[in-house]
C-alpha positions as a Markdown table, in Angstrom:
| # | Residue | x | y | z |
|---|---|---|---|---|
| 1 | Met | 142.0 | 76.1 | -32.7 |
| 2 | Ser | 139.3 | 77.9 | -34.7 |
| 3 | Ile | 137.5 | 81.2 | -33.7 |
| 4 | Leu | 134.3 | 79.3 | -33.5 |
| 5 | Phe | 135.3 | 77.0 | -30.8 |
| 6 | Asn | 136.9 | 79.6 | -28.3 |
| 7 | Ser | 133.6 | 79.8 | -26.5 |
| 8 | Asp | 132.7 | 77.2 | -24.0 |
| 9 | Lys | 129.2 | 77.7 | -24.6 |
| 10 | Trp | 126.9 | 75.0 | -26.0 |
| 11 | Val | 123.5 | 74.9 | -27.6 |
| 12 | Glu | 121.3 | 71.8 | -27.5 |
| 13 | Tyr | 119.0 | 71.4 | -30.7 |
| 14 | Arg | 116.1 | 69.1 | -30.6 |
| 15 | Cys | 113.8 | 67.8 | -33.5 |
| 16 | Ser | 110.3 | 69.1 | -32.9 |
| 17 | Gln | 108.9 | 66.0 | -34.4 |
| 18 | Cys | 111.0 | 63.0 | -33.3 |
| 19 | Gly | 112.9 | 64.2 | -30.5 |
| 20 | Ala | 116.3 | 63.6 | -31.7 |
| 21 | Ile | 119.0 | 65.7 | -29.8 |
| 22 | Ser | 122.3 | 67.4 | -31.1 |
| 23 | Arg | 124.7 | 69.5 | -29.1 |
| 24 | Arg | 127.0 | 72.0 | -30.9 |
| 25 | His | 129.2 | 74.9 | -30.0 |
| 26 | Glu | 127.4 | 78.3 | -29.7 |
| 27 | Gly | 128.9 | 79.8 | -33.0 |
| 28 | Thr | 128.6 | 76.9 | -35.3 |
| 29 | Gly | 124.8 | 77.0 | -36.2 |
| 30 | Lys | 122.2 | 74.5 | -36.6 |
| 31 | Pro | 123.2 | 70.8 | -37.3 |
| 32 | Ser | 122.7 | 69.3 | -40.8 |
| 33 | Pro | 119.1 | 68.3 | -41.4 |
| 34 | Gly | 119.4 | 64.5 | -41.7 |
| 35 | Asn | 116.5 | 62.2 | -42.2 |
| 36 | Cys | 113.4 | 62.3 | -39.5 |
| 37 | Pro | 112.0 | 59.0 | -39.0 |
| 38 | Arg | 108.7 | 60.3 | -37.8 |
| 39 | Lys | 107.7 | 62.5 | -40.7 |
| 40 | Asn | 105.8 | 61.0 | -43.6 |
| 41 | Pro | 107.9 | 60.7 | -46.7 |
| 42 | Leu | 107.5 | 62.7 | -49.8 |
| 43 | Arg | 105.4 | 61.3 | -52.7 |
| 44 | Asn | 108.5 | 60.1 | -54.4 |
| 45 | Gly | 109.5 | 58.2 | -51.2 |
| 46 | Ala | 112.3 | 60.5 | -50.2 |
| 47 | Pro | 112.4 | 61.1 | -46.3 |
| 48 | Arg | 111.8 | 64.4 | -44.9 |
| 49 | Pro | 114.5 | 66.4 | -42.8 |
| 50 | His | 114.5 | 67.0 | -39.1 |
| 51 | Thr | 113.1 | 70.3 | -37.9 |
| 52 | Trp | 115.9 | 71.5 | -35.4 |
| 53 | Val | 114.7 | 74.1 | -32.6 |
| 54 | Val | 116.8 | 75.4 | -29.7 |
| 55 | Asn | 116.1 | 73.1 | -26.5 |
| 56 | Arg | 118.5 | 74.8 | -24.1 |
| 57 | Lys | 121.8 | 76.8 | -24.0 |
| 58 | Tyr | 124.5 | 76.1 | -21.3 |
C-alpha cells in the first residue's frame, strides 16, 4: 500500500458551479478538472473545467 493511502481520512470536493462531488484520500490532492456542464464554453467551443473546492473532511 502506498504512503498516500495510509490515512483513513477523506476529503470531499464539490464543484462550485455545478455541484458535482468527488471524494478522495487526504494526501492525494484535488481531482482532475474534467468538464463542467454548467459553465459557458470557450469561444472555440471547448468546455470549461470544474472549479473544485473543499466541501468537508471526514
